[in-house]
N, C-alpha and C positions, 0 to 999 in steps of 0.2 A: 582461485577457486578457495571456498571455506567447505571446513568439515566440521558440523558440530558435533558429529558422532551418532546421528538418526537419520541427519541426512546430508550432503554435498551440494552448496549452492554456486553454483557456475554462473557466471556473468556476463550477464549479453550483451554486447558492445554492437555488435552487425546484422541485420536481417541474416545472414548466410550463418551466424554463429549455430555452435552444435543446440539443441533443442529449440531454438526461437519456434520455430512453425510449431511444435505442441504449447510454445508457450504463451504464443498467439491467440490459437484453437483454444484454447481455457480463457483467456485474459475475455475474449469476445464475448464466450458463451458463458464467463459466469458473472458479468456485470454490463448494465444496460448501456446502450450508445449514448445517455446522458453522461453516464459516472466514467468515460474511457476519453481516450486518445483516436485519435483517425490514425491510421500507420505509419503517414508522413508524420505526425509531429513527434510519435511516440520514438519512431526511429531517427527524428532529429534530437529528440531529451540522451537516446543511448549515448551518440555521435557524437554528440556539443556539452554536454554537461554535465562536467566530470563528477558532480556531489548528485549524482541521479545513478542510482544502485538498480539493476534489473537483472534479477537474479530469476533464473531455472532453477526448481528443486527438483535432485536427483537420487535417487539408490540405486542401489545394486539391482532392485527389480523392473528398474525402470525410473521413468517421469514421476513427480509429485506431485508439484504444484510451480507457483509462483509467488515471489516475495518482489515487491518495488519500494522502493524506498529513496527519500532522499534526505542528506546531512547536511543540516542547518546550522546555523552559530550558534542556538542556545540546545537544538534536538534533533530528533529524528525523527521525521514524517514516512507517518510508513502510507502511501499512497494505494496499492494494492496490494491483499494475500487473496489467493483463491489454492487449495486444494483440490488436486483434478478428484473425480469421482472414483471411488472405488477404492481411497485412500484416505478419505475424511474416514474420522473417529481412532486414528492411530497413532496420534502424537505430532506430525508432523506440521500443523500450522502451530502448538506452538512452540517447536524446533526452532520454526522460522520465525516467531518474535525472539525468540531468544538472540539469533543470529542478528537484527536492528539492536537490542539490546546490549550485545559487546561492545559500541562506539561508549559505555557509560554515560550518556547522557539523557534526558527525560524523553520519554517517546510518546507521539502525539499518533493519533488514528482518527477517523471519521466512518461513523457508520450512517445509514440512512435511521429515522425513530420508527419505534418501535409500530407496528402496524397488522402484521401476524405471524402465524409461526416460527418463519423461517427469520424476522428480522430478530424476537423473543430468543431464537437458538442464537443467532450468532452476538446477542450482545450479553448471555450466557458464559457463552464462549470467552470473549475477553475478559469480564469479568471475574472467569475461574481464571484466567489467566494472572489475573492482577491487576487488572486493568478499571480505573473509575473514570463513572461520567462526570464532563467539568459544568458548571452552571452557563456557561457565556454561548452566546447564541453566534452561530458559524454559518456561513452561506459558500459552496463550492461553485466558484465564476462557472461558466457552460464552455464544455470543451466545443460546442459545434454553434456555428451561426443560428439564430434563428431560435432558440432555446433558453429558459433560464435558468436565476442562479437555483441552486437548491439547497434547501436547507437541512445542515447535517448537526449528529450529536459527535461532538466531542471528546476521545477520553485519555485516558494519560495512566503511564506506567513510569516509574513506581507509585506515585504519592501524587495526589489532584496539582495539577497544575496553577501558581498563581497568573494574575492581571498581567503582569510584568511577560513571563513567560507566555501565554497566551498572546500581546502585544506584540512581542520580536516575533514569533509562530508567525501570525495571520501577514506580518510583513516581509517576511521569506516565502510566505506561501504566495503571496502576490506577485511577488517580483522573481520568484523561480519558476517552479511546476506551473504556473498559471501564464507563462511567454509560452507554450508548449501547446496552442491547441487552434484549432480554427476559428474560435471569438473574440477579437482581440480588437 
């Protein structure tokens, strides 16, 4: 368990772990099917990938959110971050990002292209936390059979990533988290 002062991060390693059910419910409600794994593949990643960190965010008053990230050779890839409704706007998201930043590596994450107020608000949140949009084309491979790759925007922290880091990121991205999906 990691305690950032504001939140505690409980690492989930099996479906039976404390807070897994709440974490899974939030994961399913916060991300569209195209942007998340099936339970089968999520469980496989939790139990077999030592570089996959699946955290339930918790505070004294209860469950606060999820932070799922991968520790790559040259960066940290934040795959999913969601804060529980009723806990948003209280600093939990920024505290969760600080957990990923503790590895002292550049942090890379993806968001949908800005299309509406929700996606614009998400971009503002990350920009306010010091993340910057990158000018590199990026597609998330489909998690499920029959779906298409998604064009997403890459952001990085603490400074904009260069082409060499993005090349390393893309290599790790395709050979590690993308192993855990239905569409292979």
